[in-house]
N, C-alpha and C positions, 0 to 999 in steps of 0.2 A: 559450654563455652563462655557463658556469662554474657553480659551486655556488650562488652567490647568485642568479643568474638563474633557476635551477631552483626554488629556494625561493619566489622572487617569483611565478613562473608557477603554482606550487601554490596560493598564497594568493589569487590574483586570478582564477583561471579557474573556469568552471563544469564543464568536462570536460577531462580530461588523458589524452592518449595516452601510455601507458607504454612504447611501442616506436616504432621509426622506420617502421613499416609503415602507410601511409595507407589500405591496403585494409581495415583493421579498423573504419573509420568506419561503413560500412553495417551491420556487425554490432552496433556500439554503438547505432545508431539503432533497429534492430530490437529489441534488448533493452530499450531505453527505452520503446518503444511497448508491448511485451508487459507490462512492469512497470506502466505506467500503466493498461492495460486490466485487469489483475488487481487493482490498487488500487481502481478504480471498482467492479468486481464485488464486492469485499469490503465496501465501504461500502454498496452497495445491499442486499446480503444482510443486513448487520447492522441497518441502518435499517428494512428491510422487516419483519424479525422483531420489532423493538421496536414498530413501528406496529401489527402484528397483536396483540401483547400489550396495547397501549394500547386498541385497539378492543374487545378482550374485557373490559377493565376498565370501559370506558364503557358497554358493553352490560349490565353488572351481574354479571360473573363475575371478581371481583378475585382471581386466583390468584397469590399471591405466590410460591409454590414454582415455578410454571410460568415466571414472569418471571425468577427466579434461574436456573433450568435453561436457559432460552433465552439469557440473557446469557452464561452460562458456555459453553454449546454453540456459540454464534456466535463467541465468543472463540477456542475451540479450533479451530473450522472455519477461521477466518481465519488462524490460526497454521499450520495444516497446509497 
């Protein structure tokens, strides 16, 4: 396809195989599924902790320091 065809493929595709080995497709699918699973886990953990802090605030225990600590902690947990 030449240089211009490669650039066009890069712009219009969702996934690009950077080699001629078609056997890497299952590995890419496996990696995508693992990434999606980890992303969902991180969102559930983050929202779960925030809901717990909100429940404590509604129950009459508005602990601002705990909310900040939880937010920073979940941020670090997701990054790690």
